[in-house]
VOBA-107847 format. One record per residue: residue number from 1; residue in three letters; x, y, z of N, C-alpha, C, O in turn. Coordinates in nm, 3 decimals, m for minus. Each point is the difference from the previous one (the first is absolute). Layout:
N
[node NUM "ALA" [X Y Z] [X Y Z] [X Y Z] [X Y Z]] ...
***
This chain:
55
[node 1 "UNK" [4.244 4.320 m3.682] [m0.069 0.040 0.120] [m0.002 0.134 0.020] [0.104 0.065 0.005]] [node 2 "UNK" [m0.250 m0.001 0.013] [0.015 0.164 0.040] [m0.001 0.010 0.142] [m0.002 m0.098 0.076]] [node 3 "UNK" [0.002 0.244 m0.033] [0.049 0.017 0.164] [m0.111 m0.075 0.020] [0.014 m0.104 0.065]] [node 4 "UNK" [m0.145 0.138 m0.115] [m0.104 m0.031 0.135] [0.000 m0.126 0.012] [m0.002 m0.047 0.114]] [node 5 "UNK" [0.005 m0.037 m0.226] [m0.016 m0.151 0.023] [0.148 m0.046 0.117] [m0.015 m0.075 0.096]] [node 6 "UNK" [0.107 0.120 m0.121] [0.126 0.025 0.075] [m0.045 m0.016 0.134] [0.002 m0.107 0.062]] [node 7 "UNK" [m0.038 0.207 m0.023] [m0.060 0.077 0.150] [m0.108 m0.108 0.066] [m0.010 m0.036 0.117]] [node 8 "UNK" [m0.045 0.007 m0.203] [m0.147 m0.093 0.044] [0.086 m0.092 0.041] [m0.019 m0.046 0.112]] [node 9 "UNK" [0.126 0.000 m0.187] [0.021 m0.155 0.005] [0.103 0.032 0.102] [0.050 m0.107 0.032]] [node 10 "UNK" [0.009 0.208 0.037] [0.082 0.013 0.121] [m0.119 m0.007 0.103] [0.024 m0.072 0.097]] [node 11 "UNK" [m0.131 0.124 m0.098] [m0.104 m0.003 0.100] [m0.012 m0.136 0.066] [0.032 m0.058 0.104]] [node 12 "UNK" [m0.105 0.033 m0.239] [m0.033 m0.162 0.025] [0.097 m0.100 0.054] [m0.043 m0.088 0.075]] [node 13 "UNK" [0.166 0.095 m0.104] [0.122 m0.089 0.073] [0.054 0.065 0.143] [0.084 m0.062 0.066]] [node 14 "UNK" [m0.123 0.159 m0.033] [m0.020 0.076 0.094] [m0.079 m0.082 0.106] [0.045 m0.063 0.096]] [node 15 "UNK" [m0.136 0.074 m0.124] [m0.139 m0.065 0.073] [0.016 m0.147 0.047] [m0.033 m0.050 0.108]] [node 16 "UNK" [0.104 m0.018 m0.241] [m0.005 m0.155 0.019] [0.114 0.014 0.107] [m0.037 m0.023 0.115]] [node 17 "UNK" [0.167 0.057 m0.132] [0.066 m0.031 0.091] [0.003 0.075 0.162] [0.068 m0.015 0.101]] [node 18 "UNK" [m0.154 0.080 m0.133] [m0.024 0.072 0.174] [m0.154 m0.088 0.053] [m0.053 0.024 0.108]] [node 19 "UNK" [0.007 m0.110 m0.192] [m0.129 m0.087 0.074] [0.097 m0.097 0.080] [0.121 0.000 0.023]] [node 20 "UNK" [m0.216 m0.073 0.007] [0.013 m0.088 0.126] [0.005 m0.133 m0.076] [0.002 m0.105 0.065]] [node 21 "UNK" [0.000 0.105 m0.189] [m0.021 m0.155 m0.080] [0.108 m0.055 m0.029] [0.059 0.053 m0.093]] [node 22 "UNK" [m0.005 m0.154 0.146] [0.103 m0.058 m0.027] [0.063 m0.022 m0.149] [m0.059 m0.065 m0.086]] [node 23 "UNK" [0.153 0.111 0.071] [0.048 0.014 m0.148] [0.119 m0.064 m0.003] [0.068 0.002 0.102]] [node 24 "UNK" [m0.012 m0.078 m0.236] [0.090 m0.095 m0.037] [0.119 0.036 m0.015] [0.009 0.027 m0.120]] [node 25 "UNK" [0.117 m0.005 0.183] [0.118 0.036 m0.033] [0.017 0.044 m0.134] [m0.003 0.116 m0.042]] [node 26 "UNK" [0.023 m0.228 m0.026] [0.005 0.054 m0.129] [m0.090 0.100 m0.087] [0.040 0.072 m0.092]] [node 27 "UNK" [m0.197 m0.086 0.151] [m0.104 0.123 m0.078] [0.087 0.117 0.100] [0.049 0.083 m0.078]] [node 28 "UNK" [m0.034 m0.068 0.138] [0.044 0.133 0.095] [0.100 0.064 m0.109] [m0.014 0.111 m0.052]] [node 29 "UNK" [0.112 m0.197 0.031] [0.107 0.038 m0.068] [m0.036 0.081 m0.106] [0.020 0.121 m0.014]] [node 30 "UNK" [m0.090 m0.224 m0.080] [m0.053 0.076 m0.131] [m0.063 0.111 0.033] [0.013 0.105 m0.063]] [node 31 "UNK" [m0.084 m0.120 0.161] [m0.092 0.162 m0.014] [0.109 0.111 0.034] [m0.003 0.115 m0.043]] [node 32 "UNK" [0.093 m0.167 0.122] [0.099 0.102 0.045] [0.055 0.074 m0.126] [0.007 0.122 m0.017]] [node 33 "UNK" [0.036 m0.236 m0.077] [0.048 0.066 m0.127] [m0.092 0.076 m0.087] [0.030 0.108 m0.052]] [node 34 "UNK" [m0.151 m0.173 0.038] [m0.106 0.082 m0.094] [m0.020 0.135 0.071] [m0.020 0.099 m0.071]] [node 35 "UNK" [0.024 m0.082 0.239] [m0.008 0.125 0.019] [0.116 0.081 m0.045] [m0.013 0.105 m0.063]] [node 36 "UNK" [0.123 m0.156 0.097] [0.160 0.104 m0.034] [m0.034 0.047 m0.162] [0.058 0.099 m0.045]] [node 37 "UNK" [m0.157 m0.179 m0.043] [0.016 0.030 m0.135] [m0.103 0.106 0.008] [0.030 0.105 m0.056]] [node 38 "UNK" [m0.134 m0.112 0.108] [m0.084 0.085 0.001] [0.027 0.156 0.090] [m0.057 0.109 m0.010]] [node 39 "UNK" [0.151 m0.149 0.083] [0.036 0.169 0.071] [0.104 0.034 m0.063] [0.070 0.094 0.040]] [node 40 "UNK" [m0.050 m0.146 m0.121] [0.138 0.047 m0.083] [m0.037 0.064 m0.098] [0.048 0.111 m0.023]] [node 41 "UNK" [m0.148 m0.171 m0.063] [m0.094 0.060 m0.102] [m0.060 0.130 0.016] [0.005 0.094 m0.079]] [node 42 "UNK" [m0.079 m0.102 0.224] [m0.085 0.099 0.037] [0.126 0.160 0.005] [m0.007 0.109 m0.057]] [node 43 "UNK" [0.112 m0.172 0.156] [0.099 0.109 0.049] [0.047 0.031 m0.138] [0.019 0.121 m0.011]] [node 44 "UNK" [0.009 m0.190 m0.103] [0.049 0.067 m0.106] [m0.091 0.125 m0.054] [0.038 0.116 m0.016]] [node 45 "UNK" [m0.152 m0.164 m0.005] [m0.106 0.063 m0.080] [m0.012 0.137 0.104] [m0.015 0.111 m0.051]] [node 46 "UNK" [0.022 m0.124 0.177] [m0.017 0.158 0.099] [0.132 0.068 m0.053] [0.000 0.111 m0.052]] [node 47 "UNK" [0.109 m0.187 0.071] [0.120 0.098 m0.021] [0.026 0.090 m0.141] [0.064 0.103 m0.021]] [node 48 "UNK" [m0.159 m0.208 m0.081] [0.029 0.091 m0.125] [m0.133 0.073 0.019] [m0.004 0.112 m0.051]] [node 49 "UNK" [m0.065 m0.139 0.093] [m0.129 0.133 0.015] [0.045 0.108 0.081] [m0.039 0.111 m0.035]] [node 50 "UNK" [0.115 m0.118 0.138] [0.044 0.123 0.051] [0.124 0.074 m0.057] [0.021 0.118 0.026]] [node 51 "UNK" [0.060 m0.194 m0.103] [0.094 0.090 m0.071] [m0.063 0.027 m0.173] [0.074 0.074 m0.063]] [node 52 "UNK" [m0.159 m0.109 0.009] [m0.069 0.093 m0.087] [m0.073 0.101 0.085] [0.047 0.112 m0.021]] [node 53 "UNK" [m0.135 m0.112 0.102] [m0.078 0.115 0.074] [0.127 0.124 0.048] [m0.014 0.122 0.002]] [node 54 "UNK" [0.100 m0.177 0.024] [0.121 0.097 0.072] [0.087 0.088 m0.122] [0.095 0.074 0.024]] [node 55 "UNK" [m0.152 m0.101 m0.160] [0.107 0.056 m0.079] [m0.076 0.113 m0.072] [0.060 0.073 m0.079]] 
***
């Protein structure tokens, strides 16, 4: 997954969880896991980019 796709998916998950829509707890857990994976991917790419630009 690319940084852009992961970031967009994080935004989608955020909007869904912030909405007034009633979401099943199982779905919430799945979304949280997916959000963590996307976050970790974005964080890792940003850290890698920072390291390469500081050298």
